[in-house]
C-alpha positions in Angstrom: -28.8 -14.0 -11.6 -30.4 -11.8 -14.3 -27.5 -10.0 -15.1 -25.7 -12.8 -15.7 -28.0 -14.4 -18.2 -27.9 -10.7 -20.1 -24.7 -10.8 -19.8 -23.9 -14.2 -21.7 -26.8 -13.2 -24.0 -25.3 -9.9 -24.9 -21.6 -12.2 -25.6 -23.0 -14.4 -27.4 -24.7 -11.9 -30.0 -21.5 -10.1 -29.7 -19.9 -13.2 -31.3 -22.4 -13.9 -33.5 -22.1 -10.7 -35.3 -18.3 -10.7 -35.9 -18.8 -13.9 -36.8 -21.6 -12.4 -40.0 -19.2 -9.8 -40.6 -16.3 -12.3 -41.5 -18.7 -13.3 -43.8 -19.8 -10.4 -45.6 -15.8 -9.5 -45.8 -15.0 -13.1 -47.7 -18.2 -13.0 -49.4 -16.7 -8.6 -50.9 -13.3 -10.1 -51.5 -14.5 -13.2 -53.4 -16.6 -10.4 -55.5 -13.6 -8.6 -56.6 -11.5 -11.4 -56.9 -14.2 -12.3 -59.5 -14.6 -9.6 -61.0 -11.3 -9.2 -61.4 -10.5 -11.9 -63.1 -13.4 -11.5 -65.3 -13.0 -8.3 -66.5 -8.7 -8.5 -66.1 -8.1 -7.7 -70.3 -10.4 -4.4 -69.7 -8.8 -3.4 -66.6 -4.9 -4.3 -68.1 -5.9 -2.2 -70.9 -7.2 0.8 -69.1 -4.2 0.9 -66.4 -1.6 0.9 -70.0 -3.4 3.4 -71.8 -3.4 5.4 -68.9 0.2 5.6 -68.4 0.7 5.6 -71.9 -1.2 9.4 -71.4 0.8 10.3 -68.7 4.5 9.3 -70.0 2.7 11.2 -73.4 2.4 14.0 -71.6 5.8 14.4 -70.2 
């Protein structure tokens, strides 16, 4: 009986951990999207300058 209870508790802990990992990933993705939207013009300008410098060298 004790072994079955241990196995059940381990399974439930693993399920909870997987759920928390998914929540953490979702939060990180949301933060990345928000930062991308906030700094959109700066990011685009940086990329354009970088490609202009690369193309200017050839």
